[in-house]
C-alpha positions as CSV (number, residue, x, y, z in Angstrom):
1,M,25.3,-44.1,-21.8
2,H,25.3,-47.9,-21.9
3,I,23.8,-49.3,-25.1
4,A,23.1,-53.1,-25.0
5,I,23.1,-54.8,-28.4
6,R,22.2,-58.2,-29.8
7,G,23.6,-59.4,-33.1
8,E,23.9,-62.5,-35.2
9,G,27.6,-62.3,-36.0
10,P,30.7,-60.2,-36.6
11,T,29.5,-58.9,-40.0
12,D,26.5,-57.2,-38.5
13,M,26.8,-55.7,-34.9
14,G,30.3,-57.0,-34.2
15,R,32.0,-59.4,-31.8
16,L,33.8,-59.7,-28.5
17,D,37.6,-60.1,-28.7
18,G,38.3,-61.2,-25.2
19,T,36.7,-58.4,-23.2
20,T,37.1,-55.8,-26.0
21,F,34.1,-55.2,-28.3
22,Q,35.0,-55.0,-32.0
23,K,32.3,-52.9,-33.8
24,G,30.6,-54.4,-36.8
25,P,29.2,-52.6,-39.9
26,M,25.8,-52.0,-38.3
27,V,27.2,-50.3,-35.2
28,I,29.5,-48.2,-37.5
29,L,26.3,-47.1,-39.4
30,I,24.5,-46.3,-36.1
31,E,27.4,-44.1,-34.9
32,K,27.2,-42.1,-38.1
33,M,23.5,-41.4,-38.0
34,D,22.5,-37.8,-37.4
35,C,20.3,-38.7,-34.4
36,F,23.2,-40.6,-32.8
37,K,25.5,-37.7,-33.2
38,V,22.9,-35.4,-31.6
39,M,22.4,-37.8,-28.8
40,K,26.1,-38.0,-28.1
41,E,26.3,-34.2,-28.0
42,K,23.3,-33.5,-25.9
43,C,23.2,-36.6,-23.6
44,C,26.9,-37.5,-23.4
45,G,28.7,-34.2,-23.7
46,G,30.1,-35.1,-27.1
47,V,32.5,-37.5,-25.5
48,D,32.9,-40.9,-27.2
49,E,34.1,-42.5,-23.9
50,Y,30.7,-41.7,-22.3
51,I,29.0,-44.2,-24.7
52,E,29.7,-47.9,-24.0
53,W,28.5,-50.7,-26.2
54,I,27.4,-53.8,-24.2
55,Y,27.5,-56.9,-26.4
56,V,25.0,-59.5,-25.2
57,H,26.0,-62.9,-26.6
58,K,23.4,-65.2,-28.1
59,N,24.5,-68.0,-25.8
60,D,23.7,-65.8,-22.8
61,I,20.3,-65.0,-24.3
62,K,19.6,-68.7,-24.8
63,Q,20.5,-69.6,-21.2
64,S,18.4,-66.8,-19.8
65,K,15.5,-67.8,-22.1
66,E,15.6,-71.4,-21.0
67,A,15.7,-70.3,-17.3
68,R,12.7,-68.0,-17.8
69,K,10.7,-70.7,-19.6
70,K,10.8,-72.9,-16.6
71,G,9.8,-70.1,-14.1
72,V,7.3,-67.9,-16.0
73,L,3.8,-68.8,-16.9
74,R,2.9,-67.7,-20.4
75,S,-0.6,-66.5,-21.3
76,K,-2.4,-68.3,-24.1
77,K,-2.0,-65.4,-26.4
78,Q,1.8,-65.3,-25.9
79,A,2.1,-69.0,-26.3
80,N,0.4,-69.0,-29.6
81,M,2.5,-66.2,-31.2
82,K,3.8,-67.4,-34.6
83,E,7.2,-65.8,-33.9
84,K,7.4,-66.7,-30.2
85,R,11.2,-67.4,-30.6
86,F,11.9,-63.8,-31.2
87,F,9.4,-62.8,-28.5
88,R,11.4,-64.9,-26.0
89,D,14.8,-63.9,-27.4
90,A,13.9,-60.2,-27.1
91,E,12.5,-60.6,-23.6
92,A,15.6,-62.5,-22.5
93,F,17.9,-60.0,-24.1
94,A,16.1,-57.1,-22.4
95,T,16.3,-58.9,-19.0
96,I,20.1,-59.3,-19.4
97,A,20.5,-55.7,-20.6
98,K,18.6,-54.4,-17.5
99,E,20.9,-56.4,-15.3
100,K,23.8,-54.7,-17.0
101,E,22.1,-51.3,-16.4
102,A,21.8,-50.4,-20.1
103,E,19.9,-47.2,-20.8
104,M,19.3,-48.2,-24.5
105,M,18.9,-51.6,-26.1
106,I,19.1,-52.6,-29.8
107,F,18.0,-56.1,-30.9
108,F,19.4,-56.9,-34.4
109,V,18.1,-59.7,-36.5
110,D,17.9,-60.1,-40.3
111,G,14.5,-60.2,-41.8
112,D,15.8,-63.3,-43.8
113,K,14.1,-64.6,-46.9
114,G,10.5,-64.2,-45.7
115,D,7.8,-62.0,-47.2
116,K,6.6,-58.7,-45.8
117,N,4.1,-60.4,-43.5
118,E,6.8,-62.5,-41.9
119,Y,8.9,-59.4,-41.5
120,E,6.0,-57.7,-39.7
121,R,5.4,-60.7,-37.5
122,R,9.1,-60.7,-36.5
123,Y,9.0,-57.0,-35.7
124,R,5.9,-57.3,-33.6
125,S,7.2,-60.3,-31.7
126,I,10.4,-58.4,-30.8
127,V,8.4,-55.4,-29.6
128,S,6.1,-57.7,-27.6
129,G,9.2,-59.2,-25.9
130,F,10.4,-55.7,-25.0
131,T,6.9,-54.9,-23.6
132,Q,6.9,-58.0,-21.5
133,A,10.3,-57.1,-20.1
134,G,9.1,-53.5,-19.4
135,V,11.6,-51.8,-21.7
136,A,9.5,-50.8,-24.7
137,D,10.3,-47.2,-24.1
138,R,14.1,-47.7,-24.5
139,A,14.5,-50.7,-26.8
140,I,14.7,-50.8,-30.6
141,P,14.3,-53.6,-33.1
142,M,16.9,-53.4,-35.9
143,I,15.7,-55.6,-38.7
144,P,17.1,-55.2,-42.3
145,N,14.8,-56.6,-45.0
146,K,15.9,-59.0,-46.0
147,I,19.6,-58.9,-44.8
148,S,22.0,-56.3,-43.7
149,E,23.9,-56.4,-47.0
150,A,20.8,-54.9,-48.6
151,W,21.3,-51.8,-46.4
152,L,25.0,-51.7,-47.4
153,L,24.1,-51.9,-51.1
154,C,22.1,-48.8,-50.6
155,C,25.1,-47.1,-49.1
156,E,26.7,-47.4,-52.5
157,T,24.0,-45.5,-54.4
158,C,21.5,-44.0,-52.0
159,E,19.0,-44.0,-54.9
160,N,16.1,-46.3,-55.6
161,C,17.0,-48.5,-52.7
162,D,13.6,-50.2,-52.3
163,K,14.8,-52.7,-55.0
164,F,17.5,-54.0,-52.7
165,E,14.9,-55.3,-50.2
166,K,13.4,-57.5,-53.0
167,L,16.6,-59.3,-54.0
168,P,16.8,-63.1,-53.5
169,T,18.6,-64.2,-50.3
170,G,17.8,-67.9,-49.9
171,D,20.4,-69.2,-52.3
172,E,23.9,-67.8,-51.6
173,S,25.1,-69.0,-55.0
174,N,22.6,-66.8,-56.8
175,P,24.5,-63.9,-58.4
176,R,21.7,-61.5,-57.4
177,N,22.1,-62.3,-53.7
178,P,23.1,-59.1,-52.0
179,K,26.2,-60.8,-50.5
180,N,27.5,-61.8,-53.9
181,I,26.8,-58.3,-55.3
182,L,28.9,-56.8,-52.5
183,R,31.7,-59.3,-53.1
184,K,32.0,-58.2,-56.7
185,K,32.6,-54.6,-55.5
186,G,35.9,-55.7,-54.0
187,K,35.2,-54.1,-50.6
188,T,34.6,-55.6,-47.2
189,V,31.3,-54.9,-45.4
190,Y,33.4,-52.9,-42.9
191,Q,34.9,-50.7,-45.6
192,I,31.5,-50.0,-47.1
193,A,30.1,-49.1,-43.7
194,Q,33.0,-46.8,-43.0
195,E,32.5,-45.0,-46.3
196,C,28.8,-44.9,-46.0
197,D,26.6,-41.9,-45.1
198,P,23.6,-43.7,-43.5
199,N,21.6,-40.5,-43.4
200,C,21.1,-40.8,-47.2
201,I,19.7,-44.4,-47.0
202,D,16.1,-44.3,-48.0
203,M,14.4,-47.8,-47.9
204,P,11.5,-49.0,-45.8
205,S,13.3,-51.2,-43.2
206,F,16.1,-48.8,-42.6
207,N,13.7,-45.8,-42.4
208,R,11.7,-47.8,-39.8
209,F,14.8,-48.4,-37.7
210,R,15.9,-44.7,-38.0
211,E,12.4,-43.5,-36.8
212,D,12.4,-46.0,-33.9
213,F,15.9,-44.9,-32.9
214,R,14.8,-41.2,-33.0
215,R,11.7,-42.0,-30.9
216,I,13.7,-43.9,-28.3
217,V,16.5,-41.2,-28.1
218,N,13.7,-38.7,-27.4
219,N,12.3,-40.9,-24.7
220,I,15.7,-41.2,-23.0
221,C,17.2,-37.8,-23.5
222,G,14.1,-35.6,-23.6
223,Y,11.5,-34.6,-26.1
224,N,12.8,-33.1,-29.4
225,T,16.4,-34.2,-28.8
226,C,16.4,-35.5,-32.4
């Protein structure tokens, strides 16, 4: 199975080292999810080599997006979307992923420092981009609220994790910023992800991703796979 991914940097989905993909913390978490393990067993014969991560670089998405803006007429509704950047990014990503024959697609972006309404707009815009590209049945938004470090903080406790989504993220000098809290633990984000059991994470944005992942796996591999 080919899984196309879009990330923001090496500390979330990973990076390309030449032609070799180096997995980031978020991919490490995905591979440890129960539904991923079931998918690998039922759809890929339990063989790691039958799953290939296809890293789609942001520069390729930008080039594809610019090309499509010149050749595609947008409807008034689409043009007025508040988060049209993510609509277009998701559509361009999906277009590239289809060209690379990806069966599954995961679009990662942080929720950033916005409120819940902004998070929801971002989510809906990405789903709309998938729909426009005709891949809504096999593409998944992956949006930590507010940043991926909040999910990794939950890995450390797996209790009362809702509070991590409310931590301030705009000012990286703030000691309550999730990045600073993690630094004080003396572990890298990779170490925390490797030690984490993501199946115990219970927080709204991660639960949403987990449910979307389960639904898409069932679409691809057959009803009740997960």
